[in-house]
ZAPA-610968 format. One record per residue (C-alpha): residue number from 1; chain; residue in one letter; x, y, z. Coordinates in steps of 0.1 Angstrom, whole numbers. Each point is the difference from the previous one (the first is absolute). Layout:
BEGIN
SITE  resi  chain  resn     px     py     pz
SITE   NUM      A     A      X      Y      Z
...
END
This chain:
BEGIN
SITE  resi  chain  resn     px     py     pz
SITE     1      A     X     -2      5     -1
SITE     2      A     X     16     31     -9
SITE     3      A     X    -18     27     13
SITE     4      A     X     -4     30    -23
SITE     5      A     X     14     33     26
SITE     6      A     X     -5     33    -19
SITE     7      A     X     28     23    -11
SITE     8      A     X      3     11     33
SITE     9      A     X     10    -34     10
SITE    10      A     X    -38     -1     21
SITE    11      A     X    -28    -25     -1
SITE    12      A     X    -37     13     17
SITE    13      A     X     -8    -22     31
SITE    14      A     X    -36     -3     12
SITE    15      A     X     -2     -9     33
SITE    16      A     X    -32    -17     12
SITE    17      A     X     -6    -14     32
SITE    18      A     X     -4    -37      3
SITE    19      A     X    -31     -6     21
SITE    20      A     X    -18     30    -11
SITE    21      A     X      8      1    -34
SITE    22      A     X     -1     38      3
SITE    23      A     X     20     22    -26
SITE    24      A     X     28     17     29
SITE    25      A     X     21     18    -21
SITE    26      A     X     24      5    -34
SITE    27      A     X     38      3      5
SITE    28      A     X     28     -9    -23
SITE    29      A     X     28    -23      5
SITE    30      A     X     30     -5    -19
SITE    31      A     X     25    -28     -5
SITE    32      A     X     14      2     35
SITE    33      A     X    -27     11     20
SITE    34      A     X    -22    -31    -15
SITE    35      A     X     30    -26      7
SITE    36      A     X      5     20     38
SITE    37      A     X    -40     -9      2
SITE    38      A     X     -1    -36     -7
SITE    39      A     X     32     -8     20
SITE    40      A     X    -17     18     31
SITE    41      A     X    -32     -8     -8
SITE    42      A     X    -16     31      7
SITE    43      A     X     -2     32    -27
SITE    44      A     X     25     24     -8
SITE    45      A     X     -4     24    -29
SITE    46      A     X     16     25    -14
SITE    47      A     X     -8     37      2
SITE    48      A     X     -1     17    -34
SITE    49      A     X     -1     37     19
SITE    50      A     X     29     -3     22
SITE    51      A     X     19    -27    -20
SITE    52      A     X      3    -26     23
SITE    53      A     X     -9    -33     19
SITE    54      A     X    -26      2     26
SITE    55      A     X    -13    -32     22
SITE    56      A     X    -37      8      6
SITE    57      A     X     -1      1     35
SITE    58      A     X     35     10      7
SITE    59      A     X    -11     30     22
SITE    60      A     X    -36     -8      5
SITE    61      A     X      2    -37     13
SITE    62      A     X    -27     -9    -31
SITE    63      A     X     18    -27    -12
SITE    64      A     X    -13    -13    -28
SITE    65      A     X      5    -43     -2
SITE    66      A     X      1    -16    -34
SITE    67      A     X    -26    -28     -9
SITE    68      A     X      5      1    -39
SITE    69      A     X     15     17    -28
SITE    70      A     X    -16     -4    -36
SITE    71      A     X     11     17    -28
SITE    72      A     X    -29     10    -27
SITE    73      A     X      2    -17    -38
SITE    74      A     X     20     24    -16
SITE    75      A     X     30      1     30
SITE    76      A     X     -2     38     10
SITE    77      A     X    -26      1     28
SITE    78      A     X      0    -23     35
SITE    79      A     X    -23     -2     25
SITE    80      A     X     15     -7     29
SITE    81      A     X    -22    -21     33
SITE    82      A     X      4     12     32
SITE    83      A     X    -11     -4     39
SITE    84      A     X      5     36     12
SITE    85      A     X     11     10     37
SITE    86      A     X    -19     30      2
SITE    87      A     X    -15     29    -30
SITE    88      A     X     14      2    -32
SITE    89      A     X     -5     37    -10
SITE    90      A     X     23     26     19
SITE    91      A     X    -34     20     11
SITE    92      A     X     -9    -30     22
SITE    93      A     X    -22    -17    -24
SITE    94      A     X     -2    -37     -4
SITE    95      A     X      1      7    -35
SITE    96      A     X     18     23    -26
SITE    97      A     X    -37      0    -17
SITE    98      A     X    -24     20     22
SITE    99      A     X    -13     26    -23
SITE   100      A     X    -30    -11    -18
SITE   101      A     X     -8     10    -34
SITE   102      A     X    -29    -20    -12
SITE   103      A     X    -18    -28     19
SITE   104      A     X    -29    -26    -18
SITE   105      A     X    -20     -8     34
SITE   106      A     X    -16    -27    -27
SITE   107      A     X     33    -18    -11
SITE   108      A     X     22      6     29
SITE   109      A     X      5    -36     11
SITE   110      A     X     -3     -9     42
SITE   111      A     X     28     -1     16
SITE   112      A     X      7      1     41
SITE   113      A     X     23     35     -5
SITE   114      A     X    -29     18    -12
SITE   115      A     X    -26    -18     24
SITE   116      A     X     26     11     31
SITE   117      A     X      2     35    -17
SITE   118      A     X    -39      5      1
SITE   119      A     X     -3    -11     32
SITE   120      A     X     30     20     16
SITE   121      A     X    -19     32    -17
SITE   122      A     X    -37     -8     18
SITE   123      A     X     24      4     36
SITE   124      A     X     15     31    -15
SITE   125      A     X    -30     14    -15
SITE   126      A     X    -27    -15     17
SITE   127      A     X    -35     -6    -25
SITE   128      A     X    -32      2     15
SITE   129      A     X    -25    -35     -4
SITE   130      A     X     39    -15    -11
SITE   131      A     X     -3    -34     24
SITE   132      A     X     45      2     -2
SITE   133      A     X     -5     31     18
SITE   134      A     X    -23    -13     23
SITE   135      A     X     22    -25      9
SITE   136      A     X     26     29      7
SITE   137      A     X    -24     19     20
SITE   138      A     X     -6    -27     21
SITE   139      A     X     35    -10      6
SITE   140      A     X     25    -27      8
SITE   141      A     X    -23    -25     20
SITE   142      A     X    -27      3    -28
SITE   143      A     X     30    -10    -25
SITE   144      A     X      9    -26     16
SITE   145      A     X    -38    -14      8
SITE   146      A     X      0      1    -40
SITE   147      A     X     30    -19     -4
SITE   148      A     X     -8    -26     25
SITE   149      A     X    -35     -5    -10
SITE   150      A     X     13     -4    -42
SITE   151      A     X     26    -24     10
SITE   152      A     X    -27    -25     19
SITE   153      A     X    -20      6    -31
SITE   154      A     X     27    -13    -23
SITE   155      A     X      4    -27     21
SITE   156      A     X    -34    -11      0
SITE   157      A     X     -4      3    -38
SITE   158      A     X     32    -17      3
SITE   159      A     X    -11    -28     16
SITE   160      A     X    -34     -3    -19
SITE   161      A     X     22     -4    -34
SITE   162      A     X    -20     28    -19
SITE   163      A     X     29     13    -20
SITE   164      A     X    -23     30    -16
SITE   165      A     X     -8     13     38
SITE   166      A     X     36     -7     13
SITE   167      A     X     10     22    -28
SITE   168      A     X    -31     28     12
SITE   169      A     X     18     -2     36
SITE   170      A     X     33     -2     -7
SITE   171      A     X     -6     34    -21
SITE   172      A     X    -20     18     31
SITE   173      A     X     32    -14     24
SITE   174      A     X     27     19    -25
SITE   175      A     X    -20     32     -2
SITE   176      A     X     -1     -1     43
SITE   177      A     X     32     -9      2
SITE   178      A     X     10     28    -20
SITE   179      A     X    -19     22     19
SITE   180      A     X     16    -13     27
SITE   181      A     X     31      9    -14
SITE   182      A     X     -5     32     -7
SITE   183      A     X    -14     11     33
SITE   184      A     X     33    -16     14
SITE   185      A     X     23     18    -30
SITE   186      A     X     12    -31    -12
SITE   187      A     X      7     -2    -39
SITE   188      A     X     -4    -25    -24
SITE   189      A     X     37      0     -4
SITE   190      A     X      3     -6     40
SITE   191      A     X    -17    -32     -1
SITE   192      A     X     19    -10    -41
SITE   193      A     X     32      4     20
SITE   194      A     X     -8    -22     29
SITE   195      A     X    -14    -26    -24
SITE   196      A     X     35     -1    -16
SITE   197      A     X     20     -2     31
SITE   198      A     X    -18    -28     11
SITE   199      A     X      1    -22    -33
SITE   200      A     X    -37    -10     10
SITE   201      A     X     -6    -21    -32
SITE   202      A     X     27    -26     10
SITE   203      A     X      8      2     41
SITE   204      A     X    -19      1     30
SITE   205      A     X     -5     33     10
SITE   206      A     X    -14     -6     36
SITE   207      A     X      6    -31     23
SITE   208      A     X    -30    -20     11
SITE   209      A     X     -3     -5     36
SITE   210      A     X    -14    -38      8
SITE   211      A     X    -14      1     38
END
């Protein structure tokens, strides 16, 4: 594979969140920064304005750990999937792309990120008649009670073997769990980072104690 660097020896690198698939930033790499990125398994770019290499998170601590690097069909652009330790943007935003120009509500697919933002909006900007606003108004005890109730309903539906009902109840549980997350200031990235640390797919994360 031979990558095609431009006349300045650079190639654009689109950085994407491995968990949410959100586009985080567009940066540039040269051969040296790409080699460093692969060797260190964290993003290193080339600054066109400063004309020097820079490792993401070197001063901020918001390191991006590389999961994969993929070239496009012409070998002149890269997609870098990362697990990030903090916001990608220097403004403190999770992504550098946070200035919406157009959004089709009809065509935009559902995402946990989008739902989380909608729920957060009901907390920061309460809406009369909104069930989510009602939960935030009632506070943590009410939210925890709903999480408990929805957990029980998932168990009942699952035990009954009703797939459609279990899906319905799981959706309710996910929603109420996100309300709890917003209430406690827990982000989606906090949870996915914890799952990543635990290697939850192949290893036990909690020891069961038999009495």
